[in-house]
C-alpha positions as CSV (number, residue, x, y, z in Angstrom):
1,M,-2.0,-10.3,35.9
2,I,-2.3,-14.0,35.2
3,S,-1.7,-16.4,38.1
4,S,0.3,-19.6,37.8
5,S,-2.8,-21.5,38.8
6,E,-4.7,-20.1,35.7
7,I,-1.9,-21.2,33.4
8,A,-1.6,-24.6,35.2
9,G,-5.3,-25.1,34.8
10,I,-5.1,-24.6,31.0
11,L,-1.9,-26.7,30.6
12,E,-2.7,-29.5,33.1
13,R,-2.0,-33.0,31.6
14,T,0.3,-31.5,29.0
15,D,3.3,-33.7,28.1
16,F,6.5,-31.8,27.9
17,P,8.7,-30.7,26.2
18,K,6.6,-28.3,24.1
19,S,7.4,-25.4,21.9
20,R,5.9,-21.9,22.4
21,S,3.6,-22.5,19.3
22,E,2.5,-25.9,20.7
23,I,1.7,-24.3,24.1
24,I,-0.3,-21.5,22.5
25,K,-2.3,-24.1,20.4
26,I,-3.1,-26.1,23.4
27,A,-4.3,-23.0,25.3
28,K,-6.5,-22.0,22.3
29,D,-7.9,-25.5,22.0
30,K,-8.8,-25.4,25.7
31,K,-10.6,-22.0,25.2
32,A,-8.1,-20.0,27.3
33,S,-8.9,-16.4,27.8
34,N,-7.4,-13.8,25.5
35,E,-5.4,-12.5,28.4
36,I,-3.7,-15.9,28.8
37,I,-3.1,-16.2,25.1
38,N,-1.6,-12.7,25.1
39,V,0.8,-13.7,27.9
40,L,1.8,-16.9,26.2
41,N,2.5,-15.0,23.0
42,T,5.2,-13.1,24.9
43,L,7.1,-16.2,25.7
44,P,10.5,-16.6,24.0
45,N,10.3,-18.9,21.0
46,K,12.0,-22.1,22.5
47,Q,11.2,-25.5,23.9
48,Y,9.8,-25.7,27.4
49,N,10.4,-28.7,29.5
50,S,7.9,-28.0,32.3
51,L,5.1,-25.7,33.5
52,A,7.7,-24.2,35.8
53,G,9.9,-23.3,32.8
54,I,6.9,-21.5,31.3
55,W,6.2,-19.6,34.5
56,D,9.9,-18.6,34.8
57,A,9.9,-17.3,31.3
58,I,6.7,-15.3,31.9
59,G,8.4,-13.7,35.0
60,E,11.4,-12.7,32.8
61,V,9.1,-11.1,30.2
62,E,7.0,-9.0,32.6
């Protein structure tokens, strides 16, 4: 399981809002692990206004 701190580390200094595809691109550009990319790929396709919003969505998917 991915921790919120791992995702926060990858997405730190990210300006929001961002779409799911933008979030995944940022993570790939920052060489995130395949595990993190796989989790981000499960996010609903919508705009996210904060890191907390991403984490909430991940919790709903799991």
